[in-house]
Backbone atoms as SQL, in Angstrom:
CREATE TABLE atoms (id INTEGER PRIMARY KEY, chain TEXT, resi INTEGER, resn TEXT, atom TEXT, x REAL, y REAL, z REAL);
INSERT INTO atoms VALUES
  (1, 'A', 1, 'MET', 'N', 0.940, -1.158, 0.042),
  (2, 'A', 1, 'MET', 'CA', -0.041, -0.169, 0.143),
  (3, 'A', 1, 'MET', 'C', 1.011, 0.763, 0.056),
  (4, 'A', 2, 'ASN', 'N', 0.220, 2.405, -0.777),
  (5, 'A', 2, 'ASN', 'CA', 1.208, 3.933, -0.602),
  (6, 'A', 2, 'ASN', 'C', 0.700, 4.566, 0.741),
  (7, 'A', 3, 'VAL', 'N', 1.818, 5.344, 0.859),
  (8, 'A', 3, 'VAL', 'CA', 1.149, 6.402, 1.714),
  (9, 'A', 3, 'VAL', 'C', -0.062, 7.261, 1.722),
  (10, 'A', 4, 'ASN', 'N', -0.124, 7.609, 0.736),
  (11, 'A', 4, 'ASN', 'CA', -1.131, 8.519, 0.381),
  (12, 'A', 4, 'ASN', 'C', -2.758, 7.386, 0.447),
  (13, 'A', 5, 'ARG', 'N', -2.506, 6.249, 0.011),
  (14, 'A', 5, 'ARG', 'CA', -4.286, 5.305, 0.090),
  (15, 'A', 5, 'ARG', 'C', -3.955, 5.020, 1.733),
  (16, 'A', 6, 'ALA', 'N', -3.249, 5.038, 2.523),
  (17, 'A', 6, 'ALA', 'CA', -2.828, 4.792, 3.688),
  (18, 'A', 6, 'ALA', 'C', -3.717, 5.676, 4.410),
  (19, 'A', 7, 'ARG', 'N', -3.450, 7.269, 3.848),
  (20, 'A', 7, 'ARG', 'CA', -3.595, 7.956, 4.663),
  (21, 'A', 7, 'ARG', 'C', -5.662, 8.381, 4.411),
  (22, 'A', 8, 'GLU', 'N', -5.803, 7.989, 3.100),
  (23, 'A', 8, 'GLU', 'CA', -7.545, 7.891, 2.906),
  (24, 'A', 8, 'GLU', 'C', -7.874, 7.029, 3.924),
  (25, 'A', 9, 'ILE', 'N', -7.416, 5.524, 4.224),
  (26, 'A', 9, 'ILE', 'CA', -8.279, 4.731, 4.815),
  (27, 'A', 9, 'ILE', 'C', -8.064, 5.618, 6.214),
  (28, 'A', 10, 'SER', 'N', -7.256, 5.727, 6.447),
  (29, 'A', 10, 'SER', 'CA', -7.239, 6.476, 8.334),
  (30, 'A', 10, 'SER', 'C', -8.111, 7.247, 8.821),
  (31, 'A', 11, 'THR', 'N', -8.582, 8.275, 7.324),
  (32, 'A', 11, 'THR', 'CA', -9.218, 9.364, 7.543),
  (33, 'A', 11, 'THR', 'C', -10.684, 9.570, 7.560),
  (34, 'A', 12, 'MET', 'N', -10.821, 8.064, 6.691),
  (35, 'A', 12, 'MET', 'CA', -12.418, 7.664, 6.008),
  (36, 'A', 12, 'MET', 'C', -12.977, 6.967, 7.996),
  (37, 'A', 13, 'GLY', 'N', -14.427, 7.625, 7.371),
  (38, 'A', 13, 'GLY', 'CA', -15.590, 6.902, 8.873),
  (39, 'A', 13, 'GLY', 'C', -15.745, 5.466, 8.562),
  (40, 'A', 14, 'GLU', 'N', -15.056, 4.491, 7.648),
  (41, 'A', 14, 'GLU', 'CA', -15.784, 3.078, 7.747),
  (42, 'A', 14, 'GLU', 'C', -14.436, 2.585, 7.386),
  (43, 'A', 15, 'MET', 'N', -14.740, 0.748, 7.890),
  (44, 'A', 15, 'MET', 'CA', -14.070, 0.203, 7.622),
  (45, 'A', 15, 'MET', 'C', -13.706, -0.233, 6.395),
  (46, 'A', 16, 'VAL', 'N', -12.236, -0.402, 6.317),
  (47, 'A', 16, 'VAL', 'CA', -11.774, -1.103, 4.766),
  (48, 'A', 16, 'VAL', 'C', -10.939, -2.155, 5.273),
  (49, 'A', 17, 'ASN', 'N', -10.968, -3.637, 4.697),
  (50, 'A', 17, 'ASN', 'CA', -10.329, -4.643, 4.594),
  (51, 'A', 17, 'ASN', 'C', -8.485, -4.387, 4.540),
  (52, 'A', 18, 'VAL', 'N', -8.051, -4.505, 5.500),
  (53, 'A', 18, 'VAL', 'CA', -6.367, -3.999, 5.373),
  (54, 'A', 18, 'VAL', 'C', -5.975, -5.053, 6.188),
  (55, 'A', 19, 'GLN', 'N', -4.738, -5.978, 5.810),
  (56, 'A', 19, 'GLN', 'CA', -4.096, -6.578, 6.451),
  (57, 'A', 19, 'GLN', 'C', -2.345, -6.295, 6.946),
  (58, 'A', 20, 'TYR', 'N', -1.865, -6.996, 7.692),
  (59, 'A', 20, 'TYR', 'CA', -0.600, -7.020, 7.833),
  (60, 'A', 20, 'TYR', 'C', -0.546, -8.551, 8.821),
  (61, 'A', 21, 'SER', 'N', 0.419, -8.490, 7.933),
  (62, 'A', 21, 'SER', 'CA', 0.957, -10.270, 8.053),
  (63, 'A', 21, 'SER', 'C', -0.082, -10.902, 8.244),
  (64, 'A', 22, 'GLY', 'N', -1.122, -11.214, 7.140),
  (65, 'A', 22, 'GLY', 'CA', -1.697, -12.001, 7.245),
  (66, 'A', 22, 'GLY', 'C', -3.207, -11.503, 8.679),
  (67, 'A', 23, 'GLU', 'N', -3.092, -10.578, 9.254),
  (68, 'A', 23, 'GLU', 'CA', -4.135, -10.025, 9.879),
  (69, 'A', 23, 'GLU', 'C', -4.800, -9.216, 9.842),
  (70, 'A', 24, 'ALA', 'N', -6.392, -9.217, 10.078),
  (71, 'A', 24, 'ALA', 'CA', -6.492, -7.907, 10.132),
  (72, 'A', 24, 'ALA', 'C', -6.793, -6.697, 10.947),
  (73, 'A', 25, 'VAL', 'N', -6.127, -5.857, 10.361),
  (74, 'A', 25, 'VAL', 'CA', -5.623, -4.617, 11.260),
  (75, 'A', 25, 'VAL', 'C', -6.491, -2.960, 11.118),
  (76, 'A', 26, 'TYR', 'N', -6.801, -2.055, 11.890),
  (77, 'A', 26, 'TYR', 'CA', -7.453, -0.902, 12.142),
  (78, 'A', 26, 'TYR', 'C', -6.025, -0.202, 11.650),
  (79, 'A', 27, 'ILE', 'N', -6.269, 0.984, 10.733),
  (80, 'A', 27, 'ILE', 'CA', -5.370, 2.075, 10.717),
  (81, 'A', 27, 'ILE', 'C', -5.503, 3.575, 11.530),
  (82, 'A', 28, 'GLN', 'N', -4.988, 3.668, 12.720),
  (83, 'A', 28, 'GLN', 'CA', -5.168, 4.751, 13.198),
  (84, 'A', 28, 'GLN', 'C', -4.202, 6.086, 12.910),
  (85, 'A', 29, 'SER', 'N', -3.582, 5.880, 12.849),
  (86, 'A', 29, 'SER', 'CA', -3.025, 7.185, 11.691),
  (87, 'A', 29, 'SER', 'C', -1.695, 6.849, 11.043),
  (88, 'A', 30, 'VAL', 'N', -0.859, 7.983, 9.821),
  (89, 'A', 30, 'VAL', 'CA', -0.277, 8.101, 8.941),
  (90, 'A', 30, 'VAL', 'C', 1.006, 8.837, 9.150),
  (91, 'A', 31, 'ASN', 'N', 2.196, 8.452, 9.479),
  (92, 'A', 31, 'ASN', 'CA', 3.255, 9.385, 9.304),
  (93, 'A', 31, 'ASN', 'C', 3.796, 9.518, 7.517),
  (94, 'A', 32, 'GLU', 'N', 3.710, 10.529, 7.492),
  (95, 'A', 32, 'GLU', 'CA', 3.889, 10.341, 6.156),
  (96, 'A', 32, 'GLU', 'C', 5.392, 10.440, 5.524),
  (97, 'A', 33, 'GLU', 'N', 6.156, 11.405, 6.623),
  (98, 'A', 33, 'GLU', 'CA', 7.321, 11.467, 6.371),
  (99, 'A', 33, 'GLU', 'C', 8.445, 10.608, 6.525),
  (100, 'A', 34, 'GLN', 'N', 8.069, 9.453, 7.345),
  (101, 'A', 34, 'GLN', 'CA', 8.309, 7.810, 8.077),
  (102, 'A', 34, 'GLN', 'C', 8.123, 6.937, 6.916),
  (103, 'A', 35, 'ALA', 'N', 7.097, 6.770, 6.585),
  (104, 'A', 35, 'ALA', 'CA', 6.390, 6.063, 5.439),
  (105, 'A', 35, 'ALA', 'C', 5.450, 5.056, 6.630),
  (106, 'A', 36, 'THR', 'N', 5.730, 5.236, 7.352),
  (107, 'A', 36, 'THR', 'CA', 5.243, 4.501, 8.812),
  (108, 'A', 36, 'THR', 'C', 3.017, 4.133, 9.122),
  (109, 'A', 37, 'ALA', 'N', 2.757, 3.510, 9.398),
  (110, 'A', 37, 'ALA', 'CA', 1.243, 3.553, 10.356),
  (111, 'A', 37, 'ALA', 'C', 1.399, 3.154, 11.518),
  (112, 'A', 38, 'ARG', 'N', 0.216, 3.749, 11.966),
  (113, 'A', 38, 'ARG', 'CA', -0.119, 3.538, 13.520),
  (114, 'A', 38, 'ARG', 'C', -1.437, 2.116, 13.134),
  (115, 'A', 39, 'ILE', 'N', -0.946, 1.250, 13.640),
  (116, 'A', 39, 'ILE', 'CA', -2.278, 0.209, 13.555),
  (117, 'A', 39, 'ILE', 'C', -2.556, -0.416, 14.601),
  (118, 'A', 40, 'PHE', 'N', -3.648, -1.153, 14.794),
  (119, 'A', 40, 'PHE', 'CA', -3.594, -2.769, 16.028),
  (120, 'A', 40, 'PHE', 'C', -4.284, -3.225, 14.933),
  (121, 'A', 41, 'PRO', 'N', -4.290, -4.437, 15.881),
  (122, 'A', 41, 'PRO', 'CA', -5.556, -5.945, 15.346),
  (123, 'A', 41, 'PRO', 'C', -6.958, -5.713, 15.400),
  (124, 'A', 42, 'LEU', 'N', -7.443, -5.934, 14.597),
  (125, 'A', 42, 'LEU', 'CA', -9.013, -5.974, 15.002),
  (126, 'A', 42, 'LEU', 'C', -9.384, -6.769, 16.388),
  (127, 'A', 43, 'ASN', 'N', -8.836, -7.643, 16.484),
  (128, 'A', 43, 'ASN', 'CA', -9.140, -8.500, 17.577),
  (129, 'A', 43, 'ASN', 'C', -7.996, -8.391, 19.083),
  (130, 'A', 44, 'ASN', 'N', -7.118, -7.097, 18.895),
  (131, 'A', 44, 'ASN', 'CA', -6.819, -6.948, 20.134),
  (132, 'A', 44, 'ASN', 'C', -6.061, -5.139, 19.998),
  (133, 'A', 45, 'PRO', 'N', -7.303, -4.292, 19.954),
  (134, 'A', 45, 'PRO', 'CA', -6.864, -3.113, 20.084),
  (135, 'A', 45, 'PRO', 'C', -5.790, -2.694, 21.422),
  (136, 'A', 46, 'GLN', 'N', -5.342, -3.074, 22.059),
  (137, 'A', 46, 'GLN', 'CA', -4.384, -2.696, 22.800),
  (138, 'A', 46, 'GLN', 'C', -3.455, -3.162, 22.417),
  (139, 'A', 47, 'ALA', 'N', -2.887, -4.100, 21.492),
  (140, 'A', 47, 'ALA', 'CA', -1.639, -4.175, 20.446),
  (141, 'A', 47, 'ALA', 'C', -1.228, -3.270, 19.499),
  (142, 'A', 48, 'GLU', 'N', -1.123, -2.083, 19.486),
  (143, 'A', 48, 'GLU', 'CA', -0.933, -0.852, 18.746),
  (144, 'A', 48, 'GLU', 'C', 0.852, -1.116, 18.154),
  (145, 'A', 49, 'GLN', 'N', 1.138, -0.802, 17.374),
  (146, 'A', 49, 'GLN', 'CA', 2.325, -0.922, 16.556),
  (147, 'A', 49, 'GLN', 'C', 2.201, 0.047, 15.598),
  (148, 'A', 50, 'TYR', 'N', 3.546, 0.530, 15.377),
  (149, 'A', 50, 'TYR', 'CA', 4.256, 1.550, 14.036),
  (150, 'A', 50, 'TYR', 'C', 4.517, 0.576, 13.168),
  (151, 'A', 51, 'VAL', 'N', 4.254, 0.396, 11.878),
  (152, 'A', 51, 'VAL', 'CA', 4.683, -0.880, 10.609),
  (153, 'A', 51, 'VAL', 'C', 4.838, 0.392, 9.455),
  (154, 'A', 52, 'PRO', 'N', 5.597, -0.481, 8.323),
  (155, 'A', 52, 'PRO', 'CA', 5.914, 0.267, 7.347),
  (156, 'A', 52, 'PRO', 'C', 4.698, 0.227, 6.283),
  (157, 'A', 53, 'VAL', 'N', 4.518, 1.404, 5.922),
  (158, 'A', 53, 'VAL', 'CA', 2.972, 1.253, 4.973),
  (159, 'A', 53, 'VAL', 'C', 3.233, 0.152, 4.038),
  (160, 'A', 54, 'ASP', 'N', 4.287, 0.162, 3.790),
  (161, 'A', 54, 'ASP', 'CA', 4.257, -0.531, 2.669),
  (162, 'A', 54, 'ASP', 'C', 4.207, -2.098, 2.810),
  (163, 'A', 55, 'SER', 'N', 4.006, -2.249, 4.062),
  (164, 'A', 55, 'SER', 'CA', 3.467, -3.924, 4.664),
  (165, 'A', 55, 'SER', 'C', 2.602, -3.682, 4.541),
  (166, 'A', 56, 'LEU', 'N', 1.971, -2.601, 4.692),
  (167, 'A', 56, 'LEU', 'CA', -0.242, -3.392, 4.484),
  (168, 'A', 56, 'LEU', 'C', -0.647, -3.925, 3.043),
  (169, 'A', 57, 'THR', 'N', -1.482, -4.274, 2.670),
  (170, 'A', 57, 'THR', 'CA', -2.215, -4.774, 2.401),
  (171, 'A', 57, 'THR', 'C', -4.196, -4.164, 1.909),
  (172, 'A', 58, 'GLU', 'N', -4.309, -3.733, 1.020),
  (173, 'A', 58, 'GLU', 'CA', -5.830, -4.135, 0.777),
  (174, 'A', 58, 'GLU', 'C', -6.251, -4.701, 0.272),
  (175, 'A', 59, 'LEU', 'N', -7.462, -5.389, 0.792),
  (176, 'A', 59, 'LEU', 'CA', -8.137, -6.619, -0.364),
  (177, 'A', 59, 'LEU', 'C', -9.112, -6.130, -0.348);
């Protein structure tokens, strides 16, 4: 996924099917300068992490 699309998804008010390492995740925010996204697994909102945007996949 590219930074622009990740930013779009993070600002949308609806769920978009995004995965990180085969797990469904929610994108909270995007750091465009570092090309990273703050995400958490849908089944574990407490497990927030920062990952490279290009490691995210939109299904």
